[in-house]
Structure formats: C-alpha cells, structure tokens
Backbone bond lengths (Angstrom), bond angles and torsions (degrees), N, CA, C in turn:
res aa  C-N    CA-C-N  psi(-1)  N-CA   C-N-CA  omega(-1)  CA-C   N-CA-C  phi
1 X - - - 1.442 - - 1.524 109.12 -
2 X 1.310 116.82 132.82 1.457 122.51 178.82 1.515 110.03 -79.97
3 X 1.328 115.78 134.16 1.461 121.43 179.28 1.529 109.09 -105.31
4 X 1.324 115.21 123.15 1.464 122.36 -179.05 1.520 109.53 -110.74
5 X 1.319 116.64 117.53 1.451 121.90 173.88 1.518 108.97 -93.30
6 X 1.320 116.16 129.73 1.468 121.54 -178.03 1.523 108.35 -113.30
7 X 1.319 115.33 124.08 1.460 120.77 178.07 1.516 108.23 -116.30
8 X 1.323 114.49 113.92 1.461 122.23 -179.76 1.521 107.24 -95.38
9 X 1.322 115.95 119.74 1.460 121.61 -174.22 1.510 115.78 -75.22
10 X 1.301 117.86 -8.67 1.459 121.15 176.75 1.522 109.14 -103.49
11 X 1.314 115.64 138.75 1.463 119.69 177.87 1.531 111.43 -100.32
12 X 1.319 117.01 3.04 1.463 121.98 -179.39 1.520 110.48 -73.92
13 X 1.334 117.01 139.35 1.460 120.58 176.40 1.521 109.26 -63.44
14 X 1.321 116.13 139.31 1.458 123.17 179.80 1.532 112.53 53.50
15 X 1.316 115.67 38.26 1.467 120.45 -178.62 1.525 111.29 -68.43
16 X 1.318 114.49 157.61 1.467 119.02 173.81 1.529 110.01 -62.04
17 X 1.334 117.21 -35.11 1.467 120.38 178.45 1.521 110.93 -58.64
18 X 1.322 117.04 -45.40 1.469 120.60 179.12 1.523 110.50 -65.33
19 X 1.322 117.86 -39.33 1.464 120.76 178.31 1.525 110.96 -64.06
20 X 1.337 116.46 -42.62 1.470 119.31 176.43 1.526 110.23 -64.03
21 X 1.329 117.08 -42.79 1.465 120.45 179.42 1.527 110.38 -58.27
22 X 1.322 117.12 -45.04 1.468 120.61 179.62 1.525 111.27 -60.57
23 X 1.327 117.30 -40.95 1.464 120.67 178.37 1.522 111.31 -64.55
24 X 1.325 116.62 -43.00 1.469 120.35 -178.76 1.528 110.44 -68.71
25 X 1.317 117.12 -43.99 1.473 121.00 179.92 1.526 110.88 -57.38
26 X 1.315 117.51 -35.97 1.471 121.23 -178.68 1.523 112.75 -63.31
27 X 1.322 117.29 -13.85 1.463 121.80 -176.84 1.536 113.44 -93.78
28 X 1.319 116.92 -8.83 1.469 120.30 176.75 1.529 108.82 -77.05
29 X 1.322 117.83 156.92 1.464 120.05 178.46 1.529 111.46 -54.04
30 X 1.301 115.37 146.16 1.468 122.18 -176.04 1.524 113.04 -54.77
31 X 1.314 117.22 -34.48 1.464 120.26 -176.84 1.535 113.12 -80.05
32 X 1.326 118.26 -0.16 1.459 121.32 177.69 1.523 109.55 -67.25
33 X 1.321 115.59 131.01 1.469 120.93 176.39 1.524 107.77 -89.43
34 X 1.319 116.84 115.96 1.465 122.70 -174.26 1.523 110.02 -104.72
35 X 1.330 115.20 132.51 1.458 121.04 175.02 1.531 108.36 -132.25
36 X 1.325 116.14 119.89 1.459 120.97 173.78 1.528 107.09 -80.68
37 X 1.331 116.13 123.02 1.462 121.56 -177.54 1.526 108.12 -97.50
38 X 1.306 115.92 109.35 1.463 121.76 -174.73 1.525 110.62 -72.58
39 X 1.325 115.82 128.00 1.466 120.61 179.01 1.529 112.11 -113.52
40 X 1.310 117.05 -2.08 1.466 121.19 -172.73 1.521 113.45 -64.13
41 X 1.308 118.00 -30.92 1.459 120.22 -174.32 1.524 114.10 -108.42
42 X 1.318 116.93 15.70 1.464 119.23 176.37 1.530 109.26 -73.89
43 X 1.331 118.08 125.30 1.464 118.76 174.48 1.526 109.19 -60.25
44 X 1.328 116.20 150.68 1.461 119.33 177.60 1.525 109.72 -55.90
45 X 1.341 115.19 137.02 1.452 118.99 -179.06 1.528 109.88 -58.82
46 X 1.314 115.17 136.70 1.454 122.87 177.85 1.516 106.63 -145.33
47 X 1.320 117.20 124.22 1.457 120.99 -177.83 1.529 112.38 -59.36
48 X 1.321 116.59 -23.82 1.464 119.05 176.57 1.527 111.60 -60.27
49 X 1.341 117.05 -23.93 1.462 121.17 -179.88 1.530 113.55 -81.88
50 X 1.329 117.73 -4.95 1.467 119.25 -177.18 1.536 112.13 -60.39
51 X 1.310 117.43 -35.48 1.462 120.19 -178.53 1.517 112.65 -82.24
52 X 1.319 117.66 -29.87 1.459 121.61 -178.57 1.529 108.05 -142.34
53 X 1.324 115.79 81.31 1.462 121.82 -172.66 1.519 112.34 -71.42
54 X 1.333 116.47 144.37 1.465 119.40 171.40 1.533 109.53 -60.49
55 X 1.315 116.93 152.23 1.466 121.25 -179.55 1.524 111.33 -57.25
56 X 1.328 117.33 -34.58 1.469 120.49 179.35 1.529 111.23 -61.03
57 X 1.337 117.63 -36.90 1.464 121.46 176.69 1.529 109.84 -64.79
58 X 1.309 116.02 -49.43 1.466 121.46 -177.88 1.524 110.46 -60.05
59 X 1.315 116.89 -46.57 1.467 121.03 179.94 1.521 111.28 -61.73
60 X 1.333 116.96 -42.67 1.463 120.70 -179.72 1.526 110.74 -65.77
61 X 1.309 117.31 -45.76 1.472 120.75 178.67 1.527 110.73 -59.34
62 X 1.321 117.59 -42.44 1.464 121.13 178.40 1.529 110.66 -64.19
63 X 1.316 117.47 -39.64 1.469 120.83 178.53 1.525 110.67 -63.76
64 X 1.325 117.73 -41.45 1.465 120.80 177.88 1.528 109.81 -63.89
65 X 1.321 117.73 -43.19 1.469 121.63 -179.62 1.526 111.89 -57.09
66 X 1.322 117.55 -34.92 1.481 121.81 -177.01 1.521 113.52 -69.07
67 X 1.322 118.33 -16.26 1.459 121.78 -170.99 1.531 112.53 -88.32
68 X 1.341 114.24 147.45 1.467 120.54 172.54 1.525 110.76 -93.15
69 X 1.320 116.50 -32.29 1.460 124.32 -178.59 1.523 108.72 -133.62
70 X 1.337 115.97 152.29 1.465 120.29 176.16 1.527 108.70 -127.76
71 X 1.321 115.26 131.20 1.462 122.78 173.01 1.524 107.37 -109.98
72 X 1.321 116.23 121.82 1.458 122.48 175.42 1.523 108.09 -105.96
73 X 1.317 117.27 128.14 1.463 121.49 175.05 1.519 106.67 -125.97
74 X 1.331 116.10 117.71 1.457 118.68 -174.22 1.516 112.56 -131.87
75 X 1.319 115.74 143.95 1.453 119.66 167.81 1.528 108.19 -79.02
76 X 1.313 115.63 171.85 1.453 119.43 172.19 1.525 107.59 -103.82
77 X 1.325 115.10 122.03 1.464 121.79 177.21 1.526 107.81 -114.59
78 X 1.306 116.96 113.67 1.471 121.83 178.45 1.524 112.25 52.51
79 X 1.329 115.15 43.91 1.472 124.09 175.64 1.528 114.31 70.77
80 X 1.333 117.33 23.52 1.459 120.51 174.48 1.527 108.81 -151.27
81 X 1.320 116.43 -177.41 1.466 120.81 177.88 1.519 109.74 -67.90
82 X 1.298 115.45 164.51 1.464 120.04 178.32 1.521 110.42 -67.06
83 X 1.317 116.11 152.92 1.464 121.50 177.14 1.524 110.67 -62.13
84 X 1.323 116.43 -36.76 1.472 120.14 -180.00 1.523 110.79 -62.70
85 X 1.321 117.67 -41.55 1.468 120.55 179.23 1.525 110.72 -68.17
86 X 1.316 117.57 -43.84 1.465 120.11 178.67 1.523 110.22 -59.64
87 X 1.320 116.31 -42.12 1.462 120.52 178.57 1.529 110.88 -61.24
88 X 1.330 117.11 -43.73 1.470 120.93 179.62 1.527 111.00 -61.97
89 X 1.324 116.69 -41.50 1.466 119.98 177.45 1.527 110.18 -60.48
90 X 1.328 116.05 -43.18 1.466 120.23 -179.26 1.528 111.53 -66.78
91 X 1.315 117.24 -46.10 1.470 121.45 -177.61 1.527 111.21 -56.78
92 X 1.336 116.52 -45.93 1.466 119.72 -175.77 1.526 113.16 -83.05
93 X 1.318 117.42 -2.44 1.467 120.05 177.74 1.528 112.18 -98.11
94 X 1.308 117.12 -1.93 1.456 121.77 -173.23 1.521 111.19 -122.07
95 X 1.294 122.25 164.44 1.450 127.35 -5.21 1.545 111.22 -60.09
96 X 1.312 114.38 162.27 1.458 120.41 -177.31 1.524 109.97 -51.11
97 X 1.342 115.10 131.72 1.457 120.73 179.25 1.520 114.18 86.24
98 X 1.338 118.14 -1.72 1.460 121.63 -177.93 1.533 112.26 -122.44
99 X 1.312 116.71 26.82 1.458 120.49 179.59 1.526 110.79 -59.14
100 X 1.322 116.29 138.19 1.467 120.79 177.74 1.528 111.64 -98.07
101 X 1.323 117.63 2.40 1.465 121.34 -178.29 1.537 112.55 -84.31
102 X 1.302 118.97 -29.73 1.454 123.98 -168.69 1.522 115.22 -48.74
103 X 1.330 115.64 128.08 1.455 122.44 175.04 1.517 115.58 81.65
104 X 1.313 117.84 -9.02 1.470 119.66 -178.03 1.528 110.00 -75.53
105 X 1.331 117.33 131.99 1.466 120.34 176.04 1.526 110.54 -70.16
106 X 1.326 115.99 134.02 1.460 121.23 -176.14 1.530 111.18 -126.72
107 X 1.309 113.59 146.85 1.463 121.86 169.96 1.518 106.13 -122.86
108 X 1.325 116.52 129.98 1.458 122.18 179.32 1.518 108.65 -111.13
109 X 1.334 115.56 126.44 1.458 121.65 173.45 1.522 106.79 -121.92
110 X 1.318 115.91 125.85 1.456 119.72 176.62 1.518 108.32 -119.21
111 X 1.315 114.54 159.13 1.466 119.10 -179.35 1.516 108.88 -154.92
112 X 1.308 113.92 165.45 1.460 119.58 171.93 1.519 108.70 -154.53
113 X 1.305 114.57 172.29 1.462 119.54 177.13 1.523 110.76 -84.71
114 X 1.346 117.30 -5.55 1.465 121.86 -179.20 1.519 110.60 -105.26
115 X 1.322 114.97 -176.34 1.463 120.45 -178.31 1.525 112.93 -76.59
116 X 1.332 117.95 -13.31 1.471 119.65 -178.31 1.517 112.89 -77.24
117 X 1.306 118.15 -18.34 1.456 122.11 172.31 1.507 116.76 65.58
118 X 1.311 117.67 18.66 1.458 118.40 179.65 1.515 113.35 75.51
119 X 1.321 117.35 25.39 1.466 120.79 -176.47 1.526 112.56 -58.32
120 X 1.312 116.68 -39.43 1.465 118.79 -178.56 1.533 111.03 -72.11
121 X 1.313 116.98 -36.92 1.470 120.17 175.25 1.518 109.68 -62.06
122 X 1.322 117.12 -42.51 1.453 122.03 -179.95 1.530 110.18 -57.91
123 X 1.310 116.25 -47.18 1.474 120.34 -179.11 1.525 111.03 -64.46
124 X 1.324 117.32 -39.23 1.463 119.81 -179.86 1.526 111.63 -67.43
125 X 1.320 117.54 -39.41 1.468 119.34 176.11 1.528 109.27 -62.23
126 X 1.329 116.75 -44.99 1.472 120.11 179.35 1.530 111.38 -59.75
127 X 1.338 117.24 -39.14 1.475 119.65 177.56 1.521 110.55 -58.98
128 X 1.321 116.89 -46.81 1.463 120.40 179.80 1.519 111.40 -64.50
129 X 1.325 117.58 -42.26 1.468 120.76 -178.36 1.521 111.09 -63.77
130 X 1.327 117.11 -36.85 1.460 120.54 176.52 1.521 111.30 -60.41
131 X 1.317 115.78 -45.74 1.461 120.13 178.57 1.521 111.11 -65.00
132 X 1.333 117.30 -33.46 1.462 121.84 -178.51 1.522 112.76 -82.55
133 X 1.338 116.91 5.44 1.458 123.51 176.07 1.523 113.00 63.66
134 X 1.328 115.12 37.42 1.466 119.74 174.94 1.518 108.66 -94.86
135 X 1.315 115.82 150.99 1.460 122.04 175.67 1.528 106.49 -92.37
136 X 1.315 117.51 105.36 1.464 120.84 -175.40 1.523 111.25 -107.02
137 X 1.322 115.48 141.13 1.470 121.22 174.87 1.528 107.43 -61.26
138 X 1.334 115.85 125.53 1.467 120.54 177.21 1.517 111.97 -92.11
139 X 1.318 115.69 -38.17 1.463 121.70 180.00 1.511 108.99 -137.48
140 X 1.277 120.14 136.21 1.458 125.35 0.90 1.520 110.98 -78.55
141 X 1.312 116.20 151.41 1.456 121.40 173.55 1.521 107.92 -78.58
142 X 1.312 116.28 131.98 1.464 120.29 179.64 1.524 107.74 -102.41
143 X 1.320 114.45 94.71 1.458 123.63 -178.76 1.523 105.85 -126.34
144 X 1.324 115.53 105.81 1.461 121.78 -169.81 1.526 110.25 -107.50
145 X 1.307 116.52 120.35 1.467 120.25 -178.33 1.521 111.04 -103.41
146 X 1.325 114.23 163.86 1.466 121.78 175.06 1.525 112.96 53.59
147 X 1.322 116.46 49.53 1.467 120.72 -177.43 1.532 113.73 -51.55
148 X 1.335 119.95 -43.41 1.476 118.55 -178.59 1.531 112.82 -62.36
149 X 1.323 116.41 -31.06 1.463 120.29 -179.57 1.526 112.42 -81.18
150 X 1.330 116.67 -34.84 1.468 120.73 -177.18 1.523 113.29 -78.35
151 X 1.312 116.44 -38.75 1.465 120.29 -175.61 1.529 110.09 -89.45
152 X 1.297 115.97 106.48 1.464 121.46 177.75 1.516 107.86 -102.92
153 X 1.321 116.58 115.89 1.468 121.88 -175.11 1.523 111.01 53.26
154 X 1.333 115.31 36.50 1.458 120.71 177.07 1.515 115.62 82.32
155 X 1.311 118.07 -0.79 1.471 122.09 -176.13 1.530 110.91 -109.08
156 X 1.319 115.20 136.02 1.462 121.33 176.34 1.526 109.93 -83.31
157 X 1.338 117.58 150.75 1.463 119.85 177.16 1.532 111.64 -66.70
158 X 1.319 116.21 156.96 1.465 121.46 -175.11 1.521 112.73 -56.38
159 X 1.306 118.07 -41.06 1.471 120.23 179.42 1.521 111.95 -60.87
160 X 1.319 116.45 -39.09 1.463 120.98 177.77 1.530 110.08 -69.07
161 X 1.324 116.87 -40.75 1.467 120.24 176.80 1.524 111.39 -62.06
162 X 1.323 116.68 -38.53 1.468 120.38 177.49 1.527 110.28 -61.60
163 X 1.332 115.82 -43.81 1.471 120.08 176.70 1.524 110.49 -62.34
164 X 1.331 116.70 -46.84 1.461 120.84 -179.06 1.529 111.62 -61.52
165 X 1.327 116.78 -31.73 1.472 119.69 177.81 1.528 110.66 -62.39
166 X 1.336 117.94 -35.71 1.474 119.90 178.26 1.525 110.05 -65.20
167 X 1.337 117.30 -35.33 1.464 120.93 178.30 1.532 110.35 -69.93
168 X 1.305 117.16 -42.23 1.468 121.09 177.29 1.532 109.90 -61.73
169 X 1.320 117.41 -42.64 1.467 120.67 177.91 1.524 111.24 -60.63
170 X 1.323 116.27 -40.67 1.474 120.09 178.58 1.531 110.31 -66.26
171 X 1.323 116.10 -36.27 1.468 121.08 177.75 1.526 110.61 -63.87
172 X 1.315 115.79 -48.49 1.474 120.31 179.76 1.528 111.50 -62.81
173 X 1.315 116.94 -31.89 1.473 120.77 -179.66 1.523 112.08 -66.64
174 X 1.340 117.48 -17.38 1.460 120.80 179.20 1.519 113.78 -80.77
175 X 1.344 116.53 -8.49 1.474 119.84 178.97 1.518 110.94 -66.22
C-alpha cells in the first residue's frame, strides 16, 4: 500500500489550502493510505535543538519517514511559501546530514486568491525540494488561481479535477 503524506502550508481553519488538498487527495487510488502531517504546532526551527529536539520535531520527522509520497499544498504569502511550510521543511531536514526528505517523490500545489495562483510560492517550494534531494513533479505545474471563485463548497470544478488528475498521475509515476 502506498503511503501519501499531505502537508498543508496554511494553518488557518478551513483554509483554501486544506480544501485544495482534500480535492487532490481524492484523486489518488482508493487503496492509498493518506496521512495529513500537521505542521501548525512545530516550534520554529533552531539549530540549538539539533542535539536535543523537541518531541514535536521527532514526531514530525518520524511521520515524514513513514511516507512513500509527499503532497505539498501551499498558499502564497508575500510572494513565497508560508512560514509554516518553510519551517516544516527545515525541521525535517535537520540535524545536518539526517534529512528525512531525500528521495521522496513530491507534488507541489500552490494557490492564491488572486490571478497569480501562487506561482512564486510554487517555485520557492521547488527550490527547497531540489536542495533536499526530493524527486518533484515538474510538469504539470499545479498553480491554482482565484481559489474563492473555483472552490464551491470546498469542491473544485470537474475541469480542474481533470487537470489535477494528470498531476497526481505524474506524482505516482515517480514511485
């Protein structure tokens, strides 16, 4: 059974990121084991914690290790990924030489409430994933604009779901 770890870059309740994540997750094969990896309560990364990590760091790193695939869904905050997502990437990449991200296939979906769709956040996440030695889907790029208009009662329109299915297929092909 394939294990899919889902990291939602927004910590807001009922966020558009979570709604997009739910739509994308629904497109994976039924037998996929899905685990949402909570990043909201991770203390800010601090190298002083490398020798004696908070339990939240240890638990998060172990959760990432269990996954075969990772789905990142992030809003765009000030033209980059959310601080919570950046922190999660840092926490699980440390201590130096002990990153748990390496080799994991990743799919990045970004979105915004504007027409730009989180394009800059998407690129920044990809930059970090490259450094972390993750295999990330390059095409199709999942850059979703106008989230409030597209998501009706939390559901994406069929045409968008069809597009997202091509991204999920590309993600699965990286296994």
